[in-house]
Backbone atoms as SQL, in Angstrom:
CREATE TABLE atoms (id INTEGER PRIMARY KEY, chain TEXT, resi INTEGER, resn TEXT, atom TEXT, x REAL, y REAL, z REAL);
INSERT INTO atoms VALUES
  (1, 'A', 1, 'MET', 'N', -6.901, -8.333, -7.461),
  (2, 'A', 1, 'MET', 'CA', -5.558, -8.455, -6.925),
  (3, 'A', 1, 'MET', 'C', -5.367, -7.453, -5.791),
  (4, 'A', 2, 'VAL', 'N', -4.471, -7.762, -4.866),
  (5, 'A', 2, 'VAL', 'CA', -4.292, -6.913, -3.702),
  (6, 'A', 2, 'VAL', 'C', -3.618, -5.582, -4.045),
  (7, 'A', 3, 'ALA', 'N', -2.836, -5.537, -5.111),
  (8, 'A', 3, 'ALA', 'CA', -2.214, -4.277, -5.524),
  (9, 'A', 3, 'ALA', 'C', -3.294, -3.282, -5.954),
  (10, 'A', 4, 'GLU', 'N', -4.302, -3.766, -6.647),
  (11, 'A', 4, 'GLU', 'CA', -5.407, -2.903, -7.065),
  (12, 'A', 4, 'GLU', 'C', -6.198, -2.415, -5.854),
  (13, 'A', 5, 'LEU', 'N', -6.383, -3.292, -4.871),
  (14, 'A', 5, 'LEU', 'CA', -7.086, -2.907, -3.650),
  (15, 'A', 5, 'LEU', 'C', -6.339, -1.788, -2.945),
  (16, 'A', 6, 'LEU', 'N', -5.024, -1.936, -2.790),
  (17, 'A', 6, 'LEU', 'CA', -4.219, -0.903, -2.139),
  (18, 'A', 6, 'LEU', 'C', -4.312, 0.416, -2.905),
  (19, 'A', 7, 'GLY', 'N', -4.230, 0.352, -4.219),
  (20, 'A', 7, 'GLY', 'CA', -4.340, 1.563, -5.029),
  (21, 'A', 7, 'GLY', 'C', -5.688, 2.233, -4.881),
  (22, 'A', 8, 'ASP', 'N', -6.762, 1.454, -4.905),
  (23, 'A', 8, 'ASP', 'CA', -8.102, 2.019, -4.775),
  (24, 'A', 8, 'ASP', 'C', -8.315, 2.662, -3.406),
  (25, 'A', 9, 'LEU', 'N', -7.880, 1.987, -2.353),
  (26, 'A', 9, 'LEU', 'CA', -8.020, 2.533, -1.002),
  (27, 'A', 9, 'LEU', 'C', -7.225, 3.827, -0.851),
  (28, 'A', 10, 'THR', 'N', -6.027, 3.846, -1.399),
  (29, 'A', 10, 'THR', 'CA', -5.172, 5.029, -1.288),
  (30, 'A', 10, 'THR', 'C', -5.741, 6.187, -2.087),
  (31, 'A', 11, 'ARG', 'N', -6.229, 5.903, -3.293),
  (32, 'A', 11, 'ARG', 'CA', -6.812, 6.975, -4.119),
  (33, 'A', 11, 'ARG', 'C', -8.014, 7.630, -3.443),
  (34, 'A', 12, 'ALA', 'N', -8.706, 6.876, -2.610),
  (35, 'A', 12, 'ALA', 'CA', -9.889, 7.404, -1.934),
  (36, 'A', 12, 'ALA', 'C', -9.539, 8.393, -0.822),
  (37, 'A', 13, 'ILE', 'N', -8.316, 8.368, -0.317),
  (38, 'A', 13, 'ILE', 'CA', -7.991, 9.240, 0.817),
  (39, 'A', 13, 'ILE', 'C', -7.033, 10.379, 0.484),
  (40, 'A', 14, 'VAL', 'N', -6.462, 10.408, -0.717),
  (41, 'A', 14, 'VAL', 'CA', -5.487, 11.446, -1.058),
  (42, 'A', 14, 'VAL', 'C', -6.133, 12.557, -1.882),
  (43, 'A', 15, 'ASP', 'N', -5.429, 13.691, -1.962),
  (44, 'A', 15, 'ASP', 'CA', -5.910, 14.824, -2.764),
  (45, 'A', 15, 'ASP', 'C', -5.562, 14.672, -4.243),
  (46, 'A', 16, 'GLU', 'N', -4.478, 13.971, -4.539),
  (47, 'A', 16, 'GLU', 'CA', -4.021, 13.776, -5.919),
  (48, 'A', 16, 'GLU', 'C', -4.078, 12.288, -6.270),
  (49, 'A', 17, 'PRO', 'N', -5.277, 11.759, -6.568),
  (50, 'A', 17, 'PRO', 'CA', -5.392, 10.317, -6.827),
  (51, 'A', 17, 'PRO', 'C', -4.658, 9.854, -8.090),
  (52, 'A', 18, 'ASP', 'N', -4.426, 10.754, -9.034),
  (53, 'A', 18, 'ASP', 'CA', -3.727, 10.374, -10.260),
  (54, 'A', 18, 'ASP', 'C', -2.244, 10.099, -10.020),
  (55, 'A', 19, 'ALA', 'N', -1.716, 10.585, -8.902),
  (56, 'A', 19, 'ALA', 'CA', -0.292, 10.404, -8.600),
  (57, 'A', 19, 'ALA', 'C', -0.017, 9.101, -7.857),
  (58, 'A', 20, 'VAL', 'N', -1.055, 8.350, -7.508),
  (59, 'A', 20, 'VAL', 'CA', -0.881, 7.100, -6.755),
  (60, 'A', 20, 'VAL', 'C', -0.416, 5.996, -7.695),
  (61, 'A', 21, 'THR', 'N', 0.694, 5.350, -7.310),
  (62, 'A', 21, 'THR', 'CA', 1.169, 4.184, -8.061),
  (63, 'A', 21, 'THR', 'C', 1.517, 3.071, -7.073),
  (64, 'A', 22, 'VAL', 'N', 1.181, 1.862, -7.461),
  (65, 'A', 22, 'VAL', 'CA', 1.506, 0.682, -6.672),
  (66, 'A', 22, 'VAL', 'C', 2.311, -0.243, -7.569),
  (67, 'A', 23, 'THR', 'N', 3.542, -0.532, -7.159),
  (68, 'A', 23, 'THR', 'CA', 4.429, -1.376, -7.941),
  (69, 'A', 23, 'THR', 'C', 4.683, -2.676, -7.183),
  (70, 'A', 24, 'PRO', 'N', 4.200, -3.807, -7.696),
  (71, 'A', 24, 'PRO', 'CA', 4.488, -5.077, -7.025),
  (72, 'A', 24, 'PRO', 'C', 5.892, -5.575, -7.363),
  (73, 'A', 25, 'ASP', 'N', 6.550, -6.140, -6.367),
  (74, 'A', 25, 'ASP', 'CA', 7.890, -6.692, -6.541),
  (75, 'A', 25, 'ASP', 'C', 7.968, -7.964, -5.709),
  (76, 'A', 26, 'VAL', 'N', 8.422, -9.049, -6.297),
  (77, 'A', 26, 'VAL', 'CA', 8.479, -10.325, -5.590),
  (78, 'A', 26, 'VAL', 'C', 9.788, -10.421, -4.820),
  (79, 'A', 27, 'ASP', 'N', 9.672, -10.659, -3.533),
  (80, 'A', 27, 'ASP', 'CA', 10.834, -10.894, -2.685),
  (81, 'A', 27, 'ASP', 'C', 11.134, -12.383, -2.747),
  (82, 'A', 28, 'THR', 'N', 12.214, -12.750, -3.407),
  (83, 'A', 28, 'THR', 'CA', 12.490, -14.156, -3.670),
  (84, 'A', 28, 'THR', 'C', 12.911, -14.940, -2.431),
  (85, 'A', 29, 'ASP', 'N', 13.302, -14.281, -1.366),
  (86, 'A', 29, 'ASP', 'CA', 13.751, -14.987, -0.168),
  (87, 'A', 29, 'ASP', 'C', 12.651, -15.862, 0.422),
  (88, 'A', 30, 'ASP', 'N', 11.478, -15.291, 0.597),
  (89, 'A', 30, 'ASP', 'CA', 10.392, -16.060, 1.213),
  (90, 'A', 30, 'ASP', 'C', 9.121, -16.085, 0.375),
  (91, 'A', 31, 'GLY', 'N', 9.179, -15.566, -0.841),
  (92, 'A', 31, 'GLY', 'CA', 8.023, -15.602, -1.720),
  (93, 'A', 31, 'GLY', 'C', 6.993, -14.524, -1.466),
  (94, 'A', 32, 'ALA', 'N', 7.282, -13.610, -0.565),
  (95, 'A', 32, 'ALA', 'CA', 6.343, -12.524, -0.283),
  (96, 'A', 32, 'ALA', 'C', 6.368, -11.506, -1.421),
  (97, 'A', 33, 'VAL', 'N', 5.252, -10.848, -1.615),
  (98, 'A', 33, 'VAL', 'CA', 5.157, -9.787, -2.606),
  (99, 'A', 33, 'VAL', 'C', 5.253, -8.456, -1.866),
  (100, 'A', 34, 'VAL', 'N', 6.167, -7.618, -2.296),
  (101, 'A', 34, 'VAL', 'CA', 6.321, -6.290, -1.710),
  (102, 'A', 34, 'VAL', 'C', 5.615, -5.297, -2.619),
  (103, 'A', 35, 'LEU', 'N', 4.648, -4.584, -2.077),
  (104, 'A', 35, 'LEU', 'CA', 3.929, -3.561, -2.841),
  (105, 'A', 35, 'LEU', 'C', 4.518, -2.205, -2.474),
  (106, 'A', 36, 'GLU', 'N', 5.126, -1.546, -3.447),
  (107, 'A', 36, 'GLU', 'CA', 5.689, -0.219, -3.226),
  (108, 'A', 36, 'GLU', 'C', 4.634, 0.820, -3.571),
  (109, 'A', 37, 'LEU', 'N', 4.240, 1.597, -2.583),
  (110, 'A', 37, 'LEU', 'CA', 3.206, 2.609, -2.744),
  (111, 'A', 37, 'LEU', 'C', 3.852, 3.980, -2.841),
  (112, 'A', 38, 'ARG', 'N', 3.543, 4.685, -3.923),
  (113, 'A', 38, 'ARG', 'CA', 4.039, 6.048, -4.108),
  (114, 'A', 38, 'ARG', 'C', 2.848, 6.984, -4.272),
  (115, 'A', 39, 'VAL', 'N', 2.924, 8.135, -3.595),
  (116, 'A', 39, 'VAL', 'CA', 1.880, 9.151, -3.692),
  (117, 'A', 39, 'VAL', 'C', 2.534, 10.503, -3.905),
  (118, 'A', 40, 'ASP', 'N', 1.727, 11.498, -4.191),
  (119, 'A', 40, 'ASP', 'CA', 2.209, 12.860, -4.348),
  (120, 'A', 40, 'ASP', 'C', 2.855, 13.317, -3.039),
  (121, 'A', 41, 'GLU', 'N', 3.863, 14.136, -3.150),
  (122, 'A', 41, 'GLU', 'CA', 4.605, 14.592, -1.966),
  (123, 'A', 41, 'GLU', 'C', 3.691, 15.206, -0.907),
  (124, 'A', 42, 'GLY', 'N', 2.673, 15.919, -1.318),
  (125, 'A', 42, 'GLY', 'CA', 1.758, 16.554, -0.367),
  (126, 'A', 42, 'GLY', 'C', 0.781, 15.593, 0.291),
  (127, 'A', 43, 'ASP', 'N', 0.708, 14.372, -0.191),
  (128, 'A', 43, 'ASP', 'CA', -0.244, 13.394, 0.339),
  (129, 'A', 43, 'ASP', 'C', 0.367, 12.377, 1.300),
  (130, 'A', 44, 'TYR', 'N', 1.673, 12.447, 1.539),
  (131, 'A', 44, 'TYR', 'CA', 2.297, 11.474, 2.435),
  (132, 'A', 44, 'TYR', 'C', 1.703, 11.526, 3.832),
  (133, 'A', 45, 'GLY', 'N', 1.396, 12.715, 4.300),
  (134, 'A', 45, 'GLY', 'CA', 0.797, 12.846, 5.632),
  (135, 'A', 45, 'GLY', 'C', -0.551, 12.157, 5.730),
  (136, 'A', 46, 'LYS', 'N', -1.334, 12.226, 4.672),
  (137, 'A', 46, 'LYS', 'CA', -2.640, 11.573, 4.672),
  (138, 'A', 46, 'LYS', 'C', -2.510, 10.061, 4.634),
  (139, 'A', 47, 'VAL', 'N', -1.511, 9.564, 3.916),
  (140, 'A', 47, 'VAL', 'CA', -1.324, 8.121, 3.802),
  (141, 'A', 47, 'VAL', 'C', -0.754, 7.547, 5.104),
  (142, 'A', 48, 'ILE', 'N', 0.141, 8.281, 5.743),
  (143, 'A', 48, 'ILE', 'CA', 0.719, 7.819, 7.004),
  (144, 'A', 48, 'ILE', 'C', -0.292, 7.978, 8.134),
  (145, 'A', 49, 'GLY', 'N', -0.933, 9.129, 8.207),
  (146, 'A', 49, 'GLY', 'CA', -1.930, 9.371, 9.241),
  (147, 'A', 49, 'GLY', 'C', -1.300, 9.726, 10.575),
  (148, 'A', 50, 'ARG', 'N', -2.127, 10.126, 11.495),
  (149, 'A', 50, 'ARG', 'CA', -1.653, 10.519, 12.819),
  (150, 'A', 50, 'ARG', 'C', -1.131, 9.295, 13.549),
  (151, 'A', 51, 'GLY', 'N', 0.126, 9.353, 13.893),
  (152, 'A', 51, 'GLY', 'CA', 0.736, 8.244, 14.605),
  (153, 'A', 51, 'GLY', 'C', 0.873, 6.978, 13.768),
  (154, 'A', 52, 'GLY', 'N', 0.738, 7.105, 12.448),
  (155, 'A', 52, 'GLY', 'CA', 0.870, 5.948, 11.577),
  (156, 'A', 52, 'GLY', 'C', -0.377, 5.088, 11.493),
  (157, 'A', 53, 'ARG', 'N', -1.485, 5.578, 12.002),
  (158, 'A', 53, 'ARG', 'CA', -2.711, 4.774, 12.042),
  (159, 'A', 53, 'ARG', 'C', -3.263, 4.444, 10.658),
  (160, 'A', 54, 'THR', 'N', -3.238, 5.396, 9.752),
  (161, 'A', 54, 'THR', 'CA', -3.772, 5.141, 8.412),
  (162, 'A', 54, 'THR', 'C', -2.904, 4.126, 7.676),
  (163, 'A', 55, 'ALA', 'N', -1.592, 4.275, 7.771),
  (164, 'A', 55, 'ALA', 'CA', -0.691, 3.320, 7.134),
  (165, 'A', 55, 'ALA', 'C', -0.891, 1.928, 7.722),
  (166, 'A', 56, 'TYR', 'N', -1.053, 1.849, 9.027),
  (167, 'A', 56, 'TYR', 'CA', -1.274, 0.562, 9.688),
  (168, 'A', 56, 'TYR', 'C', -2.582, -0.071, 9.198),
  (169, 'A', 57, 'ALA', 'N', -3.625, 0.743, 9.065),
  (170, 'A', 57, 'ALA', 'CA', -4.917, 0.237, 8.601),
  (171, 'A', 57, 'ALA', 'C', -4.830, -0.252, 7.156),
  (172, 'A', 58, 'LEU', 'N', -4.157, 0.506, 6.295),
  (173, 'A', 58, 'LEU', 'CA', -3.980, 0.083, 4.902),
  (174, 'A', 58, 'LEU', 'C', -3.233, -1.250, 4.832),
  (175, 'A', 59, 'ARG', 'N', -2.169, -1.351, 5.604),
  (176, 'A', 59, 'ARG', 'CA', -1.385, -2.593, 5.606),
  (177, 'A', 59, 'ARG', 'C', -2.219, -3.772, 6.107),
  (178, 'A', 60, 'THR', 'N', -3.029, -3.530, 7.134),
  (179, 'A', 60, 'THR', 'CA', -3.852, -4.598, 7.696),
  (180, 'A', 60, 'THR', 'C', -4.874, -5.102, 6.689),
  (181, 'A', 61, 'VAL', 'N', -5.569, -4.201, 6.026),
  (182, 'A', 61, 'VAL', 'CA', -6.585, -4.594, 5.047),
  (183, 'A', 61, 'VAL', 'C', -5.954, -5.368, 3.896),
  (184, 'A', 62, 'VAL', 'N', -4.811, -4.901, 3.411),
  (185, 'A', 62, 'VAL', 'CA', -4.142, -5.569, 2.298),
  (186, 'A', 62, 'VAL', 'C', -3.634, -6.947, 2.722),
  (187, 'A', 63, 'LYS', 'N', -3.082, -7.056, 3.927),
  (188, 'A', 63, 'LYS', 'CA', -2.592, -8.356, 4.402),
  (189, 'A', 63, 'LYS', 'C', -3.729, -9.359, 4.563),
  (190, 'A', 64, 'VAL', 'N', -4.871, -8.919, 5.049),
  (191, 'A', 64, 'VAL', 'CA', -6.023, -9.820, 5.205),
  (192, 'A', 64, 'VAL', 'C', -6.528, -10.268, 3.837),
  (193, 'A', 65, 'ALA', 'N', -6.620, -9.341, 2.893),
  (194, 'A', 65, 'ALA', 'CA', -7.061, -9.707, 1.545),
  (195, 'A', 65, 'ALA', 'C', -6.090, -10.695, 0.908),
  (196, 'A', 66, 'ALA', 'N', -4.801, -10.498, 1.124),
  (197, 'A', 66, 'ALA', 'CA', -3.801, -11.410, 0.572),
  (198, 'A', 66, 'ALA', 'C', -3.873, -12.770, 1.253),
  (199, 'A', 67, 'ALA', 'N', -4.139, -12.796, 2.537),
  (200, 'A', 67, 'ALA', 'CA', -4.225, -14.063, 3.267),
  (201, 'A', 67, 'ALA', 'C', -5.365, -14.916, 2.741),
  (202, 'A', 68, 'HIS', 'N', -6.441, -14.283, 2.314),
  (203, 'A', 68, 'HIS', 'CA', -7.558, -15.028, 1.729),
  (204, 'A', 68, 'HIS', 'C', -7.170, -15.689, 0.404),
  (205, 'A', 69, 'ARG', 'N', -6.117, -15.191, -0.217),
  (206, 'A', 69, 'ARG', 'CA', -5.623, -15.766, -1.471),
  (207, 'A', 69, 'ARG', 'C', -4.356, -16.584, -1.231),
  (208, 'A', 70, 'ASP', 'N', -4.069, -16.883, 0.022),
  (209, 'A', 70, 'ASP', 'CA', -2.875, -17.639, 0.410),
  (210, 'A', 70, 'ASP', 'C', -1.593, -16.989, -0.097),
  (211, 'A', 71, 'GLN', 'N', -1.516, -15.664, 0.037),
  (212, 'A', 71, 'GLN', 'CA', -0.335, -14.904, -0.350),
  (213, 'A', 71, 'GLN', 'C', 0.215, -14.176, 0.869),
  (214, 'A', 72, 'ARG', 'N', 1.459, -13.802, 0.793),
  (215, 'A', 72, 'ARG', 'CA', 2.086, -12.973, 1.824),
  (216, 'A', 72, 'ARG', 'C', 2.477, -11.661, 1.166),
  (217, 'A', 73, 'VAL', 'N', 1.984, -10.559, 1.719),
  (218, 'A', 73, 'VAL', 'CA', 2.199, -9.251, 1.111),
  (219, 'A', 73, 'VAL', 'C', 2.732, -8.276, 2.148),
  (220, 'A', 74, 'LEU', 'N', 3.699, -7.480, 1.730),
  (221, 'A', 74, 'LEU', 'CA', 4.237, -6.393, 2.547),
  (222, 'A', 74, 'LEU', 'C', 3.999, -5.091, 1.808),
  (223, 'A', 75, 'VAL', 'N', 3.610, -4.052, 2.531),
  (224, 'A', 75, 'VAL', 'CA', 3.371, -2.741, 1.921),
  (225, 'A', 75, 'VAL', 'C', 4.495, -1.806, 2.333),
  (226, 'A', 76, 'ASP', 'N', 5.147, -1.221, 1.337),
  (227, 'A', 76, 'ASP', 'CA', 6.243, -0.285, 1.566),
  (228, 'A', 76, 'ASP', 'C', 5.834, 1.065, 1.001),
  (229, 'A', 77, 'ILE', 'N', 5.693, 2.050, 1.869),
  (230, 'A', 77, 'ILE', 'CA', 5.348, 3.407, 1.428),
  (231, 'A', 77, 'ILE', 'C', 6.655, 4.117, 1.109),
  (232, 'A', 78, 'VAL', 'N', 6.866, 4.385, -0.187),
  (233, 'A', 78, 'VAL', 'CA', 8.135, 4.903, -0.669),
  (234, 'A', 78, 'VAL', 'C', 8.109, 6.423, -0.694),
  (235, 'A', 79, 'ASP', 'N', 9.133, 7.023, -0.105),
  (236, 'A', 79, 'ASP', 'CA', 9.289, 8.475, -0.098),
  (237, 'A', 79, 'ASP', 'C', 10.417, 8.811, -1.058),
  (238, 'A', 80, 'ASP', 'N', 10.066, 9.382, -2.204),
  (239, 'A', 80, 'ASP', 'CA', 11.093, 9.702, -3.220),
  (240, 'A', 80, 'ASP', 'C', 11.809, 10.983, -2.904);
């Protein structure tokens, strides 16, 4: 599943992999699945990356994987 892919990719780049959580939520308007990504407060910079490049790359990989399964997925990086 694409939620597991996002979690695995994120755990590989953060300092606190145990704090990574991915919560899927179905957006009923258009059937897209919204994946809410939460990481440790100190790891937000690593997940976002310089100029948002890491976040963009994570979103791209997840969207391509979802497209192969005929799904529409959005990644939301949640800042608590």
